[in-house]
C-alpha positions as CSV (number, residue, x, y, z in Angstrom):
1,X,81.9,87.0,-1.2
2,X,80.8,90.1,-1.8
3,X,81.4,91.1,-5.5
4,X,81.7,94.7,-5.5
5,X,80.3,96.0,-8.7
6,X,81.8,96.3,-12.0
7,X,80.9,96.5,-15.1
8,X,82.8,93.8,-17.6
9,X,85.1,92.4,-14.8
10,X,84.9,88.7,-14.1
11,X,87.2,89.0,-11.2
12,X,86.8,89.6,-7.3
13,X,88.4,92.3,-5.0
14,X,90.6,89.8,-2.4
15,X,88.7,90.0,1.1
16,X,91.8,88.7,2.9
17,X,94.8,90.9,2.7
18,X,97.9,89.4,0.5
19,X,98.6,87.8,-2.7
20,X,102.0,85.8,-2.4
21,X,101.6,83.6,0.4
22,X,98.4,81.5,1.6
23,X,98.6,82.9,5.6
24,X,97.7,85.8,4.2
25,X,99.1,89.5,5.5
26,X,98.4,92.1,8.0
27,X,100.4,95.4,9.6
28,X,102.6,93.2,11.5
29,X,103.6,90.9,8.9
30,X,104.5,93.6,6.7
31,X,106.5,95.5,9.1
32,X,108.6,92.5,9.7
33,X,109.1,91.8,6.0
34,X,109.9,96.0,5.5
35,X,112.4,94.9,8.2
36,X,113.9,91.8,6.8
37,X,114.4,93.7,4.2
38,X,116.1,97.2,4.9
39,X,118.7,94.7,7.3
40,X,121.5,94.1,4.7
41,X,121.5,93.7,0.9
42,X,121.9,90.3,0.0
43,X,120.1,88.2,2.2
44,X,116.5,86.1,-0.3
45,X,113.4,86.5,-0.6
46,X,111.6,85.2,2.3
47,X,108.4,85.2,0.3
48,X,107.4,82.5,-2.0
49,X,108.6,82.4,-5.8
50,X,105.2,83.7,-7.6
51,X,105.2,85.8,-10.6
52,X,103.0,89.1,-9.8
53,X,101.9,89.1,-13.5
54,X,99.1,87.9,-15.4
55,X,99.6,84.9,-17.1
56,X,100.0,87.1,-20.5
57,X,102.8,89.1,-18.3
58,X,100.7,92.2,-18.1
59,X,100.6,94.2,-14.9
60,X,97.9,96.5,-15.2
61,X,95.8,98.3,-12.7
62,X,91.9,97.3,-12.6
63,X,93.2,93.9,-14.2
64,X,93.9,91.4,-12.8
65,X,94.9,90.6,-8.9
66,X,97.1,91.9,-7.3
67,X,95.7,95.2,-8.8
68,X,92.4,95.1,-8.7
69,X,91.6,97.1,-6.0
70,X,90.9,100.1,-7.9
71,X,88.2,103.2,-6.7
72,X,86.7,104.4,-10.1
73,X,83.2,105.4,-8.6
74,X,81.0,106.1,-5.4
75,X,79.8,102.8,-5.7
76,X,83.3,101.4,-5.4
77,X,84.3,103.5,-2.4
78,X,80.7,102.1,-0.6
79,X,82.2,98.4,-1.0
80,X,85.3,99.5,0.4
81,X,83.7,101.2,3.6
82,X,81.3,97.5,3.6
83,X,84.7,95.6,4.1
84,X,87.0,97.7,6.9
85,X,89.5,94.9,6.5
86,X,90.3,95.8,3.3
87,X,91.9,99.4,3.6
88,X,93.4,98.8,7.3
89,X,95.2,96.1,6.0
90,X,96.5,97.7,2.3
91,X,98.2,101.0,2.0
92,X,96.5,103.5,-0.1
93,X,98.0,105.3,-3.7
94,X,96.2,108.1,-4.7
95,X,97.0,109.6,-8.1
96,X,96.6,113.3,-8.5
97,X,97.4,113.0,-12.5
98,X,97.1,109.5,-14.8
99,X,100.9,109.1,-15.2
100,X,104.3,111.1,-13.9
101,X,105.6,112.2,-16.8
102,X,107.4,111.3,-20.1
103,X,110.6,109.4,-20.3
104,X,113.1,109.3,-22.6
105,X,111.6,106.1,-24.3
106,X,108.6,108.5,-25.0
107,X,106.7,106.1,-22.2
108,X,104.2,107.1,-20.0
109,X,104.9,106.7,-16.7
110,X,102.1,105.9,-14.0
111,X,104.2,105.0,-10.8
112,X,101.7,104.2,-8.9
113,X,102.3,100.6,-9.9
114,X,105.6,100.4,-9.0
115,X,104.8,101.2,-5.5
116,X,101.9,98.5,-5.3
117,X,104.5,95.9,-6.7
118,X,107.4,97.1,-4.7
119,X,105.2,96.6,-1.4
120,X,103.8,93.6,-3.1
121,X,106.4,91.8,-4.0
122,X,108.8,92.7,-0.7
123,X,105.9,92.4,1.9
124,X,102.9,90.9,0.4
125,X,101.3,94.2,1.4
126,X,97.8,95.4,-0.3
127,X,97.3,98.4,-2.2
128,X,94.2,100.4,-3.2
129,X,94.4,102.9,-6.1
130,X,92.3,106.3,-5.6
131,X,92.8,107.8,-8.9
132,X,91.4,111.4,-8.2
133,X,91.9,112.7,-11.7
134,X,89.4,110.4,-12.8
135,X,87.0,110.0,-9.8
136,X,87.5,113.5,-8.0
137,X,88.5,113.6,-4.3
138,X,84.7,112.4,-3.5
139,X,83.7,113.0,-0.2
140,X,86.3,114.1,1.8
141,X,84.7,113.8,5.2
142,X,84.3,110.1,4.1
143,X,87.5,109.6,2.4
144,X,90.0,111.0,5.1
145,X,89.0,108.9,8.0
146,X,89.8,105.8,5.8
147,X,92.7,107.0,3.8
148,X,94.0,107.8,7.8
149,X,93.0,104.6,9.1
150,X,95.1,102.5,6.3
151,X,98.6,101.2,7.0
152,X,100.1,104.2,4.6
153,X,99.2,106.6,2.1
154,X,101.6,107.6,-0.8
155,X,100.5,110.9,-2.8
156,X,102.7,110.0,-6.2
157,X,103.7,112.8,-8.5
158,X,102.1,113.9,-11.6
159,X,102.8,116.4,-14.5
160,X,100.5,119.4,-13.6
161,X,102.5,122.3,-11.7
162,X,101.6,122.2,-7.9
163,X,101.0,126.0,-7.8
164,X,99.7,126.3,-11.6
165,X,95.6,126.1,-11.4
166,X,95.5,126.2,-15.2
167,X,97.4,122.9,-15.2
168,X,94.9,121.0,-13.3
169,X,92.8,120.0,-16.7
170,X,91.0,117.2,-15.6
171,X,87.5,118.3,-14.6
172,X,86.9,115.9,-12.2
173,X,89.8,117.1,-9.9
174,X,91.1,120.8,-9.8
175,X,94.0,122.2,-7.9
176,X,91.7,123.6,-5.7
177,X,90.0,120.1,-5.1
178,X,93.8,118.3,-4.7
179,X,94.6,120.9,-2.2
180,X,92.0,120.7,-0.3
181,X,92.4,116.9,0.0
182,X,96.4,117.6,0.7
183,X,95.3,120.2,3.7
184,X,92.9,117.9,5.7
185,X,95.4,114.5,4.7
186,X,98.4,117.2,6.8
187,X,95.7,117.9,9.4
188,X,95.1,114.3,9.6
189,X,98.7,112.8,10.9
190,X,96.7,111.6,14.4
191,X,98.4,108.9,17.3
192,X,97.9,105.4,14.9
193,X,96.9,107.0,12.2
194,X,98.4,106.0,8.4
195,X,101.2,107.9,7.8
196,X,101.4,110.1,4.6
197,X,104.0,109.8,2.2
198,X,103.8,112.6,-1.0
199,X,106.1,112.1,-3.8
200,X,107.3,114.8,-6.8
201,X,104.1,116.8,-7.2
202,X,102.8,115.2,-4.2
203,X,106.1,117.5,-2.3
204,X,105.4,120.2,-4.3
205,X,101.2,120.4,-3.0
206,X,102.1,120.1,0.5
207,X,104.8,122.6,0.5
208,X,101.7,124.8,-1.1
209,X,99.4,123.4,1.6
210,X,101.9,124.2,4.3
211,X,101.4,128.0,3.3
212,X,97.7,128.0,2.8
213,X,97.3,126.6,6.1
214,X,99.3,128.9,7.4
215,X,97.6,132.0,5.8
216,X,94.0,130.0,7.3
217,X,95.3,130.1,11.2
218,X,96.3,133.8,10.7
219,X,93.4,134.7,9.6
220,X,91.2,132.9,12.2
221,X,93.2,134.0,15.1
222,X,93.7,137.4,14.0
223,X,89.4,137.8,13.2
224,X,88.5,136.3,16.6
225,X,87.2,138.4,19.4
226,X,87.1,136.4,22.3
227,X,87.6,132.5,23.2
228,X,85.0,131.0,25.8
229,X,87.2,129.8,28.6
230,X,89.9,132.6,28.2
231,X,88.7,134.8,30.7
232,X,92.1,136.8,31.3
233,X,92.1,136.9,27.3
234,X,96.1,135.5,27.9
235,X,95.6,132.8,25.4
236,X,94.1,135.1,22.5
237,X,97.0,137.6,22.8
238,X,99.9,135.2,22.9
239,X,98.0,133.6,19.7
240,X,97.3,136.9,18.1
241,X,101.2,138.1,18.6
242,X,102.9,135.0,17.3
243,X,100.4,135.3,14.3
244,X,100.9,138.8,13.5
245,X,104.6,138.0,13.3
246,X,103.9,134.8,10.8
247,X,101.8,137.4,8.6
248,X,104.4,140.0,8.8
249,X,107.3,137.6,7.8
250,X,104.9,135.8,5.5
251,X,104.1,139.0,3.4
252,X,107.7,140.1,3.4
253,X,109.7,136.9,2.8
254,X,111.6,136.9,-0.5
255,X,112.4,133.8,-2.8
256,X,115.8,134.4,-4.3
257,X,116.9,131.8,-6.5
258,X,120.9,130.7,-6.8
259,X,121.4,133.0,-9.5
260,X,119.9,135.8,-7.6
261,X,116.7,136.1,-9.5
262,X,113.8,137.1,-7.1
263,X,110.8,134.6,-8.2
264,X,108.7,135.9,-5.5
265,X,107.9,139.0,-2.7
266,X,106.1,137.4,0.3
267,X,103.7,134.3,0.3
268,X,100.9,135.5,-1.5
269,X,102.9,135.3,-4.7
270,X,101.8,132.4,-6.3
271,X,105.5,131.2,-6.9
272,X,105.8,131.4,-2.9
273,X,106.5,127.6,-2.3
274,X,106.8,126.1,-6.2
275,X,108.7,127.5,-8.6
276,X,110.0,126.2,-12.3
277,X,113.3,125.0,-11.5
278,X,116.4,126.1,-12.8
279,X,117.2,123.3,-14.7
280,X,115.2,120.5,-15.6
281,X,116.2,117.3,-13.4
282,X,115.8,113.9,-15.0
283,X,117.9,110.8,-13.8
284,X,120.5,109.9,-11.4
285,X,121.1,112.1,-8.7
286,X,122.6,111.8,-5.4
287,X,121.1,112.3,-2.5
288,X,123.4,114.8,0.3
289,X,121.9,115.6,3.9
290,X,120.8,119.2,4.1
291,X,122.6,122.2,5.4
292,X,120.9,124.9,6.4
293,X,122.2,128.4,5.3
294,X,125.0,130.4,6.6
295,X,123.0,133.6,8.3
296,X,126.2,135.7,7.0
297,X,126.1,134.2,3.6
298,X,122.1,134.1,2.8
299,X,119.0,136.9,3.4
300,X,117.0,134.8,4.8
301,X,115.7,135.8,8.2
302,X,118.0,134.5,10.7
303,X,115.0,133.1,13.2
304,X,114.3,130.6,10.1
305,X,117.9,130.0,10.1
306,X,118.3,129.5,13.5
307,X,114.7,127.4,14.1
308,X,115.5,125.0,11.2
309,X,118.9,124.1,12.9
310,X,117.3,123.3,16.3
311,X,114.6,121.3,15.1
312,X,117.3,119.3,13.2
313,X,119.6,118.8,15.7
314,X,116.0,117.3,17.8
315,X,115.8,114.5,15.7
316,X,117.8,111.9,13.7
317,X,118.1,112.2,10.0
318,X,116.8,109.4,7.7
319,X,119.1,110.6,4.8
320,X,121.8,111.0,7.3
321,X,121.3,107.7,8.7
322,X,121.4,106.2,5.9
323,X,124.8,107.9,4.0
324,X,126.3,106.4,7.2
325,X,124.7,102.7,7.0
326,X,126.0,102.3,3.0
327,X,129.3,104.8,3.2
328,X,128.6,106.7,0.6
329,X,125.6,109.3,-1.3
330,X,122.2,107.7,-1.5
331,X,121.4,107.6,-5.4
332,X,117.9,108.4,-6.4
333,X,115.7,108.8,-9.3
334,X,114.7,112.9,-10.6
335,X,112.2,113.0,-12.8
336,X,111.2,116.8,-12.1
337,X,110.6,120.5,-13.8
338,X,109.5,122.5,-10.8
339,X,110.9,122.8,-7.2
340,X,109.9,123.9,-3.9
341,X,111.5,126.1,-2.2
342,X,113.5,126.5,0.4
343,X,112.9,130.0,2.1
344,X,108.9,128.4,2.2
345,X,109.7,125.2,4.4
346,X,112.0,127.7,6.5
347,X,109.4,129.8,6.8
348,X,106.8,127.2,7.4
349,X,108.7,125.2,9.8
350,X,109.2,128.3,11.8
351,X,106.0,129.3,12.1
352,X,104.7,125.8,13.0
353,X,107.0,125.5,16.0
354,X,105.8,129.1,17.3
355,X,102.3,128.2,16.7
356,X,102.9,124.9,18.5
357,X,105.0,127.1,21.9
358,X,102.2,129.5,21.8
359,X,99.4,126.7,22.2
360,X,100.6,124.7,25.2
361,X,100.1,126.7,27.6
362,X,96.8,127.5,26.6
363,X,95.9,124.0,24.9
364,X,92.9,123.7,27.0
365,X,91.6,126.8,26.2
366,X,91.8,126.3,23.0
367,X,90.7,123.1,22.7
368,X,87.2,123.7,23.9
369,X,87.2,127.2,21.3
370,X,86.5,127.0,17.6
371,X,90.1,127.4,16.8
372,X,90.7,123.5,18.3
373,X,92.1,122.8,14.8
374,X,95.1,124.0,15.4
375,X,95.7,121.1,17.4
376,X,96.1,119.1,14.3
377,X,99.0,121.3,13.1
378,X,102.3,120.1,12.6
379,X,104.7,120.2,15.2
380,X,108.1,121.7,12.1
381,X,108.5,120.9,9.3
382,X,112.2,119.6,8.7
383,X,114.0,119.8,5.1
384,X,116.0,116.3,5.1
385,X,118.1,116.3,2.4
386,X,119.3,118.2,-1.4
387,X,120.4,116.8,-4.5
388,X,123.5,117.2,-6.4
389,X,125.2,116.2,-9.6
390,X,129.1,117.5,-10.3
391,X,129.6,118.9,-7.2
392,X,127.0,121.6,-7.4
393,X,123.8,121.4,-5.5
394,X,120.5,121.6,-7.6
395,X,117.1,121.2,-5.6
396,X,118.0,122.2,-2.4
397,X,114.3,121.3,-1.0
398,X,114.5,117.1,-2.0
399,X,112.7,115.7,0.8
400,X,111.3,116.4,3.6
401,X,110.3,115.1,7.6
402,X,106.9,116.6,8.7
403,X,106.7,116.3,12.6
404,X,103.7,116.4,14.8
405,X,104.2,116.4,18.2
406,X,101.4,115.3,20.5
407,X,100.6,118.1,23.3
408,X,100.1,115.5,26.3
409,X,102.3,113.1,25.8
410,X,105.6,114.9,24.0
411,X,105.4,111.8,21.2
412,X,106.0,112.6,17.7
413,X,104.7,111.3,14.8
414,X,106.0,111.4,11.1
415,X,104.6,112.0,7.8
416,X,107.6,112.4,4.5
417,X,107.4,114.2,1.1
418,X,109.9,114.0,-1.5
419,X,110.9,115.7,-4.7
420,X,112.0,112.5,-6.5
421,X,111.3,109.6,-6.9
422,X,112.1,106.2,-4.5
423,X,109.8,104.0,-6.1
424,X,111.3,104.4,-9.7
425,X,113.9,102.1,-11.1
426,X,117.3,104.4,-12.3
427,X,116.0,103.1,-16.0
428,X,112.6,105.8,-15.3
429,X,110.0,102.8,-16.6
430,X,106.5,101.9,-15.0
431,X,106.3,97.6,-13.7
432,X,104.7,96.2,-16.4
433,X,106.8,98.4,-19.4
434,X,109.7,96.9,-17.9
435,X,110.6,93.7,-17.0
436,X,109.5,92.2,-13.6
437,X,112.1,93.3,-11.4
438,X,113.3,90.6,-8.9
439,X,113.6,90.7,-4.7
440,X,117.9,90.9,-5.4
441,X,117.2,93.7,-7.7
442,X,115.0,96.0,-5.4
443,X,117.5,95.2,-2.7
444,X,119.9,97.1,-4.5
445,X,118.0,100.2,-5.4
446,X,118.8,103.3,-2.9
447,X,115.5,104.7,-3.8
448,X,113.7,102.0,-3.2
449,X,115.4,101.2,0.4
450,X,115.0,104.7,1.1
451,X,110.7,104.0,0.2
452,X,110.9,101.1,2.3
453,X,112.4,102.8,5.4
454,X,109.6,105.7,5.4
455,X,107.3,103.2,5.2
456,X,108.7,101.3,7.8
457,X,109.3,103.8,10.4
458,X,106.3,106.4,9.4
459,X,104.0,103.0,10.4
460,X,105.4,102.3,13.4
461,X,104.4,105.6,15.1
């Protein structure tokens, strides 16, 4: 086997996927074992009993298998490109920051280790870490196809605010860098590509990216004078009409908090997509299905509300299904200070649907033009859940589903975002700082079951 070039390293990257079982691991076995985990809360671990910790009791990235696969440099990336089986049979975990915060024990929480532990323990699914806060985003033209060719991509949380460039202090990864990566990932969800799950600040970056992409769309369309195959100019007229409406609503939409404060006036405001939450949310919360506001009691334009109601009625909600299965609210771990604005996502959903409908009758013209990248946009984005404590809604938009509808087959693919941390147990500690959790303990966690559900469903589309 070829040894990836590493300094002060005495182990190799495993070239055969899997760590717990001798036969190795692949997509089909991963999905089967995910399905087994989700089937009930009492079945025994089907994998061999084997610790994922080292003999010294540690569980750290880059120190020993199964956490040896860390991209630390362009040379590591080049090694990965030479061994496509490594990424095709693994999930990618992207770290925008070195940790997701400090818990009540004053411990730095590197939650990416929890994701790697959970997927390895449950399904013997390998993980590859890309810590962009350290490496930068590398060459996105090379990175995005590899990420999309993996089994799934998870963007972890971080301490920096998605809407504040000055907080992105790592010299190798500015806010513009991470935004560029997230935007390209949102546009990369093609048939058979990897689903993307964005957690905490990843959820917030996705919201920022929706607004940015829609601004780019309107600018590109409204500055276009002619489309080569659009002889009657019907396609351009249709697109420009929709984009003028999107821009008008975007520029005038106000973001109002529960206490009546107006925190943003229009989509050029830095607080339009994400803003500081009214209260910090740390610890266990209940996850409730999202309810679209009543037009009578809301200042949100009715077309945004109706578009979300119609779209939500079209697809079955994962949160609703979990609550029906459990017969109770879903308990998850929150660990954040900022929140995604409800109005911004309702706006993005309405705008995406309007663009999709405008493109459908003219897709052949658009596919042969410089605007063909519009075909990669999401079809819609649904708010799935809100968080509640003591009978009060704390975060209206705590989980979203980004839908992509194929123009020819009409098949739908999904990626997901969540403000909460499904990979953290209720002690908010990283694996390695806390004792190694058992399979049985993982099966009892609502958050971990939700994470596996999102992976399980997204990886099959």
